[in-house]
VOVOLUM-75713 format. One record per atom (N, C-alpha, C, CB): x, y, z. Coordinates in steps of 0.001 Angstrom, whole numbers, padded with zeros to 6 digits, always signed. Glycine has a CB too. Layout:
BEGIN
XYZ/...
//
This chain:
BEGIN
-023088-003062-011267/-021975-003796-010939/-022151-005347-011517/-021790-003715-009361/-020692-006134-011627/-020739-006905-012882/-020475-007888-011666/-019642-006651-014397/-020934-009395-012348/-021317-010491-012281/-019996-011089-011358/-021682-011048-013719/-020221-012506-010581/-018909-012829-009547/-018302-014151-011003/-019562-013777-007276/-017277-014281-011200/-016356-015176-012364/-016662-015876-011460/-014721-015028-012978/-017047-017274-011603/-016399-018373-011572/-015596-018748-011045/-016133-018611-012211/-015178-018935-012021/-013239-019177-012230/-011540-018327-010808/-012960-017961-014318/-012839-017533-010709/-012174-016810-009526/-011490-017028-008094/-012920-016196-009257/-010706-017817-007860/-009848-018243-006996/-009943-017414-005280/-008465-018027-007824/-010532-016077-006005/-010860-015135-003967/-012311-016321-003937/-011687-012241-003848/-011685-016187-002818/-013230-016112-001772/-014624-015469-002304/-012939-015088-000374/-015822-015731-002485/-017146-014894-002925/-017212-013991-002222/-018436-015467-002890/-016771-013918-000442/-017277-012091+000004/-016329-011109-000461/-017327-011693+001807/-015291-011747-000990/-014230-010737-001417/-014064-009734-002947/-013067-011611-001355/-015441-010790-003684/-015562-010662-005302/-016413-009722-004646/-016106-011947-006573/-017300-010211-003708/-018552-009077-004143/-018139-007732-003225/-020435-009724-003634/-016694-007684-002131/-016366-006649-001891/-015743-006061-003264/-015605-006729-000748/-014834-006605-003662/-013901-005739-005226/-015198-005175-006572/-012504-007466-006347/-016386-006099-006632/-016904-005586-007158/-017689-004809-006917/-017083-006027-007586/-018440-003959-005639/-018562-003338-004794/-017953-001971-004753/-018300-004028-004018/-016862-002154-004344/-015474-001443-004392/-015285-000273-005520/-014354-002578-004676/-015266-001388-006951/-015049-000161-008449/-016471+000293-008337/-014632-000936-010434/-017967-000407-008264/-018847+000526-008488/-018356+002231-007723/-020252-000194-007886/-018199+002111-006217/-017515+003138-005711/-017141+004052-006506/-016583+002799-005136/-015326+002977-006379/-014458+004115-007002/-015039+004112-008729/-012505+003678-006806/-016058+003970-009210/-015869+004295-010545/-017432+005273-010469/-015692+002744-011748/-017665+005132-008907/-019153+006097-008787/-020361+005520-009551/-018956+007704-009486/-020734+004590-009982/-021801+003962-009974/-022732+004178-009694/-021800+003318-009646/-021840+004142-008040/-022742+004056-006672/-021817+005495-006122/-022582+002204-005483/-022767+006765-005830/-022231+007766-005852/-022149+007951-004555/-022731+008642-006577/-021618+008890-004139/-020720+008894-002872/-022827+009626-001775/-018534+010630-003135/-022648+008781-000295/-023951+009312-000010/-025298+008657-000595/-023890+010634-000444/-025237+007484-001217/-026042+006529-001985/-026071+005460-001083/-025504+006128-003393/-027471+004642-000515/-027798+004255-000367/-026779+001894-001347/-028959+005411-000431/-026573+001445-000382/-026389+000380-000920/-027490-000744-001214/-025518+000007-000262/-027352-001517-002024/-029091-003139-001603/-028857-002879-000488/-029086-005388-001923/-029788-003891+000441/-029482-004547+001653/-028091-005763+001584/-030946-005258+002064/-028612-005680+002313/-028338-007611+002677/-028866-008654+001500/-029443-008220+004279/-029663-008781+001573/-030738-009578+001272/-030337-009289+000030/-032193-009339+001768/-030827-008380-001178/-030753-007899-001872/-029438-008199-002416/-031149-006956-001591/-028189-008125-001843/-027110-008353-002420/-027091-009718-003099/-026139-008165-001525/-026935-010622-001831/-026758-011638-001581/-028179-012776-002936/-026858-011533+000253/-029506-011737-003147/-030059-012114-004570/-029070-012012-006031/-031313-011093-004772/-028602-010972-006077/-028200-009750-006763/-026547-010526-006994/-028391-008031-005671/-025805-011454-006537/-024804-012136-006818/-024508-013752-006362/-023951-011336-006400/-025719-014198-005359/-025851-015498-005772/-024922-016000-004793/-025566-015816-007280/-024732-016006-003745/-024168-015827-002283/-025449-015784-001278/-023224-014327-002144/-025036-016619-000308/-025583-016425+001300/-025811-015249+001805/-024725-016898+002290/-025774-015022+002443/-026388-013595+002999/-025061-012926+004267/-028292-014030+003971/-024423-014110+004644/-023832-014121+005552/-022180-013355+004997/-023988-015605+006093/-022449-013660+003537/-020844-013102+003017/-020999-012268+002171/-019826-014074+002348/-022631-011713+001846/-022622-010515+001194/-022354-009237+002431/-024110-010417+000336/-022995-009773+003858/-022429-009770+005566/-021090-009086+005611/-022152-011456+006290/-020345-010235+004984/-019038-010014+004555/-018069-009435+003601/-018842-010687+004511/-018041-008570+003219/-018270-008164+001935/-018446-006459+001946/-019584-008990+001385/-019519-006165+002966/-020010-004979+003516/-018440-005002+004583/-021883-005102+004330/-018235-005667+005765/-017439-005274+006560/-016755-004940+006203/-017120-005714+007205/-015718-005510+004809/-014440-005265+004340/-014309-004036+003572/-014010-006327+003592/-015649-003172+002616/-015833-002180+002452/-016086-001175+003647/-016587-002312+001675/-016917-001123+005139/-016500-000435+006371/-015585-000880+006559/-017153-000415+007444/-014199-000908+006607/-013287-001416+007364/-011883-000709+005854/-013663-003508+007819/-012319-000208+004799/-011620+000557+004229/-011978+001841+004018/-011361+000092+003336/-012945+001928+004689/-013824+003239+004565/-014315+003656+003989/-013647+004018+004645/-014662+002950+002516/-016028+002832+001820/-016836+002924+001934/-016397+002295+001492/-017489+002514+003147/-019498+002935+003472/-019322+003222+004890/-021029+001326+003269/-020261+003655+005969/-020967+003441+006327/-022108+003360+007261/-020651+003215+006134/-022212+002162+008014/-023836+001848+008684/-024349+003072+009173/-023913+000744+010053/-026057+002819+008995/-026527+003860+009256/-027581+003228+010442/-027039+004630+007950/-028126+002979+012202/-028491+001970+012239/-030271+002315+012136/-027789+001271+013437/-031029+001329+010924/-032162+001641+011156/-032263+001954+009850/-032471+002524+012184/-031389+002381+008764/-031138+003106+007601/-031019+002341+006253/-029974+003815+007832/-029712+001582+007007/-028427+000638+005996/-027812+001295+005797/-028527-000041+004699/-026514+000768+004270/-025460+001304+004402/-025205+001846+003479/-024670+000730+004722/-024291+003416+003318/-024078+004183+002710/-022997+004465+001824/-024245+004738+003290/-022198+004739+001067/-021437+005076+000253/-020889+006206+001012/-021985+005253-001014/-019604+006378+001203/-019018+006862+002403/-018710+009198+001664/-017011+005407+002774/-019767+010340+002319/-019633+011063+001502/-018067+011625+000400/-020208+011829+002249/-017250+010989+001114/-015811+011788+000994/-015416+010165+000897/-015047+013065+002525/-014989+009683-000195/-014549+008564-000685/-013272+008766-000835/-015146+008144-001767/-013105+009804-001047/-011196+010541-000549/-010336+010153+000409/-011101+011986+000018/-010816+009849+001510/-010679+010025+002676/-009232+008834+003047/-012231+009815+003380/-008909+008944+003369/-007218+008392+003554/-007657+006780+003793/-006116+009232+005258/-007024+005776+002993/-007696+004320+003227/-006261+003652+004581/-007796+003128+001150/-007002+003018+004946/-006005+002099+005802/-005070+001462+004890/-006750+000926+006651/-003774+001645+004947/-002723+000440+004081/-002850-001133+005373/-000356+001332+003943/-002615-001017+006719/-002279-001947+007249/-003066-003237+007448/-001953-001495+008121/-004314-002944+007182/-005751-004015+006818/-005029-004802+006000/-007301-003360+005946/-005032-003961+005069/-004604-004792+003166/-003489-005635+003711/-003765-003436+001462/-002376-005029+003814/-001100-005744+004257/-001328-007075+004669/-000423-005066+005371/-001759-006937+006315/-002188-007832+006889/-002936-008686+006394/-002570-007505+007659/-003911-008568+004910/-004891-009645+004662/-003955-010254+003692/-006474-009240+004110/-003379-009534+003151/-001622-009482+001941/-000983-011314+002570/+000304-007366+002808/-000555-011527+003649/-000416-012684+004115/-000793-013485+003525/-000749-012854+005019/-002249-014130+004314/-003334-014804+004008/-002935-015566+002727/-004533-013894+003889/-002237-015386+001603/-002292-015544-000105/-001282-016278-000247/-002152-014228-001115/-000416-017234-001171/-000219-018678-000302/+001485-017963-001147/-001377-020844-000867/+001204-016967-002016/+002761-015851-002236/+002357-014658-002343/+003780-016010-003649/+003065-014483-001895/+002949-012457-001294/+003864-011931-001385/+002680-011905+000212/+003265-010599-002458/+004511-010079-002544/+004206-008234-002388/+005245-010682-004109/+005356-008077-002328/+004789-006620-001829/+006262-005854-002421/+004395-006440+000278/+005848-004420-002656/+006841-003831-003923/+006368-002512-003528/+006552-004331-005783/+007521-001291-003084/+007095-000780-001997/+007969+000299-002751/+007289-001440-000443/+007877+002235-002964/+009123+003095-003859/+008222+003907-002849/+009388+003407-005955/+009049+004742-002131/+008802+005830-001198/+010225+006896-000556/+008065+005007+000040/+009629+006694+000376/+011529+007797+000717/+011919+006707+002205/+011224+010581+001563/+010715+006371+002841/+011429+006039+004243/+011688+004807+004423/+010725+006380+005404/+009879+004029+004324/+009469+002391+004001/+008985+002896+005478/+010813+000743+003602/+009241+004085+006532/+008547+003549+007539/+007202+003021+007917/+008688+004168+008113/+006448+003381+007140/+004364+003357+007408/+004671+001668+007314/+002748+004323+005555/+005563+001373+006206/+005665-000354+005057/+006073-000829+006605/+007377-000713+003186/+006985-000466+007041/+007662-001284+008071/+006777-001527+009661/+009137-000457+008316/+006171-000503+009892/+005023-000708+011177/+003601-002085+010593/+004040+001376+011472/+003497-001691+008756/+002136-002427+009081/+002771-004180+008437/+000410-001505+007951/+004197-003851+008520/+004273-004984+007957/+003956-006184+009476/+005885-005015+007079/+004339-005405+010527/+004741-005566+012031/+004065-007221+012160/+003896-004139+013267/+002754-007008+012139/+001733-007515+012475/+002094-009195+011804/+000429-006567+011922/+001483-008368+011031/+001472-010335+009596/+002829-010563+009840/+001201-010195+007092/+003758-010397+010188/+005427-011364+010455/+004912-011532+011926/+007455-010312+010265/+004680-011238+012968/+004099-011381+014152/+003747-012877+013797/+002898-010290+014539/+001876-012801+013188/+001697-013509+013095/+001970-015842+012477/+001319-012571+013019/+003760-014957+011292/+004047-016587+010667/+004724-016898+011849/+005080-016901+009082/+005518-016161+012489/+006232-016344+013444/+005147-017338+013949/+006725-015097+014242/+004146-016888+015035/+003152-017273+015870/+002654-018791+015434/+002019-016175+015813/+002670-019035+013707/+002313-020001+012740/+000492-019974+012537/+002964-021549+013333/+000025-018815+012704/-001169-018346+012500/-001356-018334+011085/-001362-017123+013106/-000036-018038+010307/-000161-017322+008457/+000729-018097+008161/+000245-015515+007880/+000769-019078+006730/+002164-019734+006427/+001364-019776+004952/+002832-021424+007392/+002048-018632+005175/+002749-018399+003156/+003956-019667+002679/+004050-016357+002950/+003787-019219+001211/+004994-020511+001012/+005965-019621+000352/+004555-022078-000099/+005514-018047+000110/+006521-018004-000388/+006055-016058-000001/+006771-018940-002034/+007474-015817+000070/+007476-014239+000890/+008379-012819-000778/+009201-014543+003086/+007818-011848-000458/+009118-011687-001860/+008792-009640-001766/+008349-012898-004290/+009668-009442-000527/+009664-007514-001206/+010409-007189-001176/+009097-006301-000771/+009841-005967-002319/+011296-004894-002868/+010962-003510-002461/+011604-004795-004783/+012080-003025-001706/+011595-001585-001164/+012545-000462-002459/+012247-001308+000958/+012084+000424-002708/+012322+001003-003328/+012825+002481-003260/+011628+000725-003753/+013954+003156-002718/+013913+004632-001937/+015206+005013-002630/+013960+004692+000004/+015250+006648-002570/+016568+007258-003088/+017381+006764-003037/+017009+008155-002742/+018627+007449-004159/+020186+007168-003158/+020740+008370-002259/+021621+006853-004260/+020977+008016-001163/+020714+009389-000360/+022933+009507-000627/+019633+009109+002034/+023158+008685-001439/+025055+009131-002170/+024636+010162-003084/+026158+007637-003341/+023952+010012-003991/+023478+011932-004870/+023048+013246-004086/+021892+011875-005912/+022844+014118-004345/+022450+015450-003771/+021311+014966-004181/+022999+016943-004219/+020338+015680-003870/+018728+015495-004037/+018078+016853-004626/+017970+015146-002470/+017009+017161-004932/+016343+018196-005402/+015979+018507-004455/+015505+018147-006280/+015137+017302-003754/+013643+017503-002116/+013864+016245-001523/+011405+017571-002576/+014189+016320-000511/+014166+017944+000492/+015110+018901-000109/+014770+017804+002294/+014707+020200+000089/+015934+020951-000132/+015958+022490+000954/+015943+021325-001935/+016681+023347+001445/+017372+024725+002180/+015909+025528+001610/+019356+025470+001407/+015229+025842+002089/+014448+026891+001971/+015340+028163+001239/+013882+027193+003423/+016435+028768+002416/+017113+029604+001369/+018172+028315+000324/+018221+031010+002364/+017122+029413-000834/+018595+028582-002330/+018310+027847-002845/+019976+027815-002132/+016922+026708-002323/+016954+025579-002908/+017614+023868-002798/+017271+026091-003702/+018906+024479-001386/+019751+023699-002112/+019859+022512-001860/+020790+024067-002126/+021035+021157-002119/+020566+020181-001167/+021024+020432-000219/+020730+018979-001330/+021576+019287+001139/+021609+019594+002380/+022633+018343+002531/+020143+019707+003211/+023571+017776+002782/+024185+016594+003496/+023478+016007+004351/+025260+016841+004137/+023621+017019+004879/+023253+016886+006259/+021939+016343+006787/+023358+018047+006742/+020863+016885+006213/+020139+016558+006013/+020065+015111+005393/+019819+017407+005639/+020515+015149+004067/+020957+013326+003535/+020993+012422+004581/+022580+013060+002861/+021792+013169+005331/+022403+011817+006453/+021565+011453+007633/+023894+012214+007242/+020886+012580+007750/+020136+011972+008667/+018818+011325+008752/+020108+012644+009326/+018273+011742+006991/+017355+010804+006224/+017607+009539+006354/+017332+010998+004904/+019017+009204+005538/+019810+007705+005782/+019577+006921+006869/+021224+007813+005898/+019472+007902+007610/+019831+006532+009094/+018015+005941+009093/+020504+007644+011512/+017198+007333+009002/+015805+007146+009039/+015648+005872+008492/+015012+008176+008339/+016249+006018+006617/+016000+004838+005655/+016294+003480+006032/+016720+005013+004505/+017844+003749+006465/+018482+002486+006764/+016948+001697+007903/+020374+002886+007740/+017546+002641+009345/+016438+001997+009855/+015275+000903+010125/+016213+002394+009729/+014598+001607+009121/+013474+001251+008598/+013553-000275+007144/+012956+002850+008072/+013797+000273+006361/+013825-000915+005553/+015089-002359+005715/+013951-000211+004156/+016106-001830+006894/+017184-002538+007420/+016555-003752+008350/+018148-001507+008238/+015248-003756+008752/+014749-003936+009574/+013528-004562+008912/+014756-002921+010344/+013131-004624+007787/+012203-005196+006734/+012714-006639+006108/+012076-004089+005523/+014011-005800+005790/+014733-007046+005557/+015039-008334+005923/+015417-006861+005547/+015914-007744+007641/+016281-008739+008272/+015643-009432+009092/+017056-008520+008705/+013504-008814+009115/+012443-010251+010026/+012537-011137+008698/+010208-009816+010635/+011963-010245+007418/+011684-011750+006417/+012579-012672+006030/+011239-011522+005123/+013600-012340+005798/+014980-012989+005737/+014600-014075+007016/+016492-011754+006027/+014794-013680+007428/+014808-014808+008763/+013725-015622+008703/+014729-014166+010272/+012874-015157+008269/+011425-016157+007962/+012227-017974+007618/+010292-015309+005971/+013132-016954+006830/+013384-017591+005621/+014414-018918+006149/+014101-016434+004462/+015090-018065+006711/+016577-018808+007554/+015939-019654+008843/+017909-017341+008345/+014987-019598+009005/+014525-020117+010192/+013415-021745+010051/+013694-018725+010841/+013505-021352+008916/+012862-022122+007840/+010840-022486+007713/+013760-023581+008067/+010464-020835+008444/+009356-020961+009006/+008123-020410+007492/+009462-019950+010589/+009110-020121+006426/+008718-020014+004939/+009930-020239+003866/+008102-018538+004699/+009253-021106+003513/+010050-021842+002327/+010784-021355+001330/+009343-022479+001651/+010583-019821+001006/+011354-018856-000053/+010302-017595+000294/+011387-019483-002000/+011583-016463+001243/+011213-015807+001628/+012801-014674+001359/+010501-016346+002844/+012574-013496+001159/+013480-012917+000568/+013174-011383+000334/+013711-013648-000555/+013483-010577+001152/+013105-008829+000810/+014729-007686+000365/+012239-008033+002763/+014658-007153-000118/+015520-006394-000928/+015903-005493-000966/+015393-006288-001651/+016374-004450-001040/+016351-002903-001504/+017010-002246-001752/+016029-002198-001031/+016540-001354-002872/+017138-000858-003959/+017715+000721-003929/+016158-001055-004977/+018549+001973-004720/+017951+002817-004657/+018041+003818-006399/+018455+003360-003286/+017178+004406-006422/+017021+004996-008156/+017838+006312-007988/+015101+005431-008829/+018244+006593-009014/+019150+007908-008816/+017772+008826-008601/+020351+008431-010361/+016926+009314-007904/+015835+009911-008593/+014936+010476-006727/+014825+008398-009947/+014782+011128-005942/+013633+011784-005845/+012456+011179-005639/+013505+012412-006757/+011232+010590-004824/+010421+010357-005164/+008896+011161-004683/+010691+009261-005031/+008415+012160-004833/+007412+013064-005336/+005705+011814-004851/+007877+013468-007515/+006021+010772-004380/+005078+010277-004043/+005431+008587-003710/+004116+010657-005062/+004562+008269-003072/+004834+006496-002532/+003641+005829-002984/+004956+006153-000643/+004339+004569-003265/+003221+003410-004024/+003995+001915-003658/+003076+003663-006148/+002590+001493-003444/+002330-000483-002548/+002021-000574-004064/+000555-001165-000878/+002546-001518-004253/+001753-002542-005274/+002142-004036-004460/+002466-002461-007216/+000658-004420-003682/+000466-005775-003153/+000015-006825-003213/+000229-005831-002582/+000373-008278-003532/+000000-009452-004688/-000396-009206-005653/-000823-010309-004498/+000451-008491-006618/+000164-007627-008188/-001569-007883-008152/+001154-008590-010015/-002059-007052-006979/-003923-007344-006961/-004058-005797-006786/-004864-008537-005343/-003283-005461-005806/-003589-004186-004917/-003143-002775-005012/-003201-004439-003777/-002714-002381-005817/-002414-000713-005186/-003132+000520-004668/-001904-000077-006022/-001386+001109-003680/-001783+001664-002852/-001354+003185-003025/-001451+000990-001798/-001698+004348-003568/-001016+005550-004037/-001132+006638-003290/-001387+005909-005221/-000091+007548-002831/-000360+008754-002608/+000930+009989-002444/-001165+008578-001472/+000586+010981-002776/+001096+012374-003441/+002359+012759-002058/-000568+013856-003656/+003147+012911-002253/+004051+013365-000760/+004061+014820-000653/+005796+012883-000733/+002961+015523+000064/+003229+017051+000453/+004307+017846+000337/+003081+017226+001573/+005002+019290-000187/+006161+019534+000454/+005484+020600+001201/+007477+019853-000403/+006399+020722+002453/+006092+022118+003699/+006938+022574+004171/+005407+021966+004922/+007069+022947+004566/+008295+024096+004899/+008468+023473+006413/+007763+026134+004830/+009957+022856+006863/+010373+022342+007992/+011142+022383+008653/+010420+021683+008036/+011620+023493+010122/+013166+023356+010576/+012852+022249+011128/+013965+024457+011558/+014517+021746+010911/+015593+020495+011214/+016319+020932+012098/+016533+019973+010103/+017100+020662+013239/+018460+020756+013554/+019440+019756+013115/+018544+020822+014818/+019976+020500+011906/+021371+020364+011088/+023061+020295+011883/+021346+021776+010116/+023596+019556+012297/+024960+020337+013091/+024616+021429+014128/+025954+021175+011957/+023917+020962+014608/+023911+022557+015864/+022636+023680+015447/+025806+023789+015623/+022583+023383+014378/+021738+025329+013500/+020235+024751+012999/+022934+026225+011284/+018912+025380+013630/+017613+025545+013138/+017912+025921+011288/+016784+026921+014171/+017719+024808+010914/+017478+025035+009140/+015957+024897+008383/+018406+023773+008322/+015957+025779+008263/+014642+025646+007793/+014495+024799+006806/+014131+026745+007422/+013899+023646+006065/+014311+022759+004403/+012253+022870+004411/+015554+020204+004492/+012426+022798+002856/+011291+022194+002416/+010983+020607+002235/+011157+022749+001321/+010469+019857+002613/+010823+018769+002902/+009788+018355+002540/+011284+018474+004003/+009537+016550+002978/+008725+015971+001853/+007734+015087+003029/+009775+014914+000495/+006526+015168+003674/+005781+014664+004242/+004821+013811+004425/+005648+015078+004378/+005406+012688+004626/+004839+011300+003859/+003879+011365+005218/+006106+009599+003486/+003907+011135+006176/+002981+011474+007072/+001271+011680+006892/+003523+012545+007451/+001560+012956+006021/+000492+013847+005614/+000306+013268+003968/+000977+015647+005816/+000545+012739+004001/+000335+011800+002364/-001102+011121+002355/+001635+010264+002143/-002788+011461+001401/-002928+010618+001555/-003492+009703+000597/-003256+010762+002364/-003642+008665+001067/-003680+006898+000170/-004491+006561-000863/-004151+005674+001045/-004800+007168-001656/-005522+005442-002578/-005206+004156-002437/-005270+005268-004038/-006621+003702-002722/-006672+002377-003347/-007013+001795-004384/-007104+001845-002896/-006563+001295-005430/-006921-000144-006934/-006599-000890-006254/-006074-000419-008582/-007696-001685-006755/-007648-003477-006564/-007960-003836-008004/-008994-004306-005341/-007191-004474-008268/-007850-005408-010068/-008768-006552-009496/-006216-006504-011340/-009433-006500-010718/-011093-007276-010723/-010447-008190-011973/-012949-006010-011228/-011591-008708-012345/-011524-009939-013287/-011321-010109-014579/-012430-010485-013262/-011483-008684-015023/-011604-007838-016063/-010098-006712-016500/-012953-007023-015595/-009385-008042-017264/-008169-006911-016860/-008159-005010-017830/-006397-007986-017446/-009332-005181-018695/-009274-003630-018723/-010415-002412-018141/-009169-003405-020126/-010811-002629-017044/-011191-001893-016347/-010355-000674-015672/-011653-002623-015688/-010905+000071-015357/-009867+001398-014108/-008635+000930-013686/-010611+001762-012392/-009358+000101-012473/-008148-000579-011413/-007332-001518-011716/-008602-001176-010310/-008068-002216-013259/-006895-003465-012825/-006285-002663-014115/-007295-005644-012873/-006118-002291-014799/-005196-001221-015312/-004381+000358-014677/-005981-000881-016285/-005052+000129-013734/-003945+001159-012596/-004007-000069-011978/-004467+002847-011529/-003669-001083-011360/-002631-001897-010971/-001929-002500-012025/-003058-002829-010148/-002044-002621-013407/-001007-002712-014277/+000028-002065-014367/-001311-002644-015169/+000125-000644-014534/+000904+000786-015176/+001726+000751-014043/-000028+002439-015451/+001036+000566-012709/+002034+000248-011464/+002870-000549-011373/+001587-000055-010497/+002798-001888-011122/+003313-002426-011514/+004734-002565-012575/+002537-002650-011568/+004359-002377-013923/+004785-001816-015184/+005906-000598-014904/+003434-001262-015987/+005672+000353-014187/+006473+001432-013658/+007805+000393-012448/+005127+002761-012691/+006790+000075-011550/+008231-000781-010287/+008915-001766-010925/+007636-001775-008738/+008798-002461-012263/+009496-003211-012669/+010282-002935-013029/+009243-003747-013161/+009904-000916-014268/+010876-000919-014807/+012171-000218-014061/+010509-000472-015915/+011522+000808-013451/+012583+001217-012712/+013656+000437-012013/+012102+001841-011932/+013369-000819-011413/+013490-001434-010244/+015116-002146-011477/+011753-002591-009446/+014528-002959-013016/+015257-003509-013356/+016087-002752-014575/+014681-004584-013478/+016249-001396-014108/+017245-000373-015059/+018504+000700-014294/+016079+000771-015885/+017451+001462-013517/+018706+002465-013218/+018520+001996-011673/+018534+004452-013649/+017911+000956-010893/+017895+001092-009847/+018904+000152-009627/+016749+001061-009301/+020018+000127-008555/+020939-000072-007769/+021142-000900-006107/+021166+001062-007800/+021731-001888-006001/+021239-002202-004143/+021771-001274-003705/+021757-003583-003155/+021670-001109-002737/+021572-000058-001087/+022759-000924-000600/+019745-000162+000264/+023599+000143-000527/+024480-000232-000082/+025344+001064+001704/+025240-000452-001650/+026234+000537+002250/+026174+001191+003200/+027228+002309+002853/+026322+000387+004368/
//
């Protein structure tokens, strides 16, 4: 487990949590293994016991560790369980400069996860200096390879029209809410934008404050949808069944987690700045 970086601007408990998270995800701390006790962690990292307890709480909220009364804290046996996106996005808004990049299908999960932090800004509970949100979705004006009809693997214009309505509802809600914060003067610099890409994503990606990444594959499943009055079997991308994996950059740019975050941002920037176009109705 790495030492804390005195030049890292993050609070000590976040640094300790990041170091432990990296040890868990790289399996330096194996599933089922007991973590050092609070006093041992405090001594190991040169922090207060309360700081060590805060770090453990962060990992518990992320589902990486479990506490067993009278026994201690252990690495969860299945660390590949779905990671909760919402608490990470909520914490992201505690930063002075907030950036959220999303690539995926509809933006429904992003819309739900951003509701509470935006409400906190309106209530004056948090006040970031700037917010930048970029949303990348498939171009509904172009035929899609997936979802596709079960019979013939064909694009369905009716399904695209239905999906476009869902996409617009969630992405436009995010854009309007973020831009409104700037118009009301609650955030000095607030902007959100949606662009479309000429390909359907088979995964969803969130890059948060250029420091964290959530990534998950869309399972392809048969799903019967009512289109133009008919029940049509479709091979659909089931976003709600996607398991999200979490990667958090640390002070070492060469670690696996830091490289994953950097490459995810590089991929998003490359698509956003090349083939993506503004989303127009």
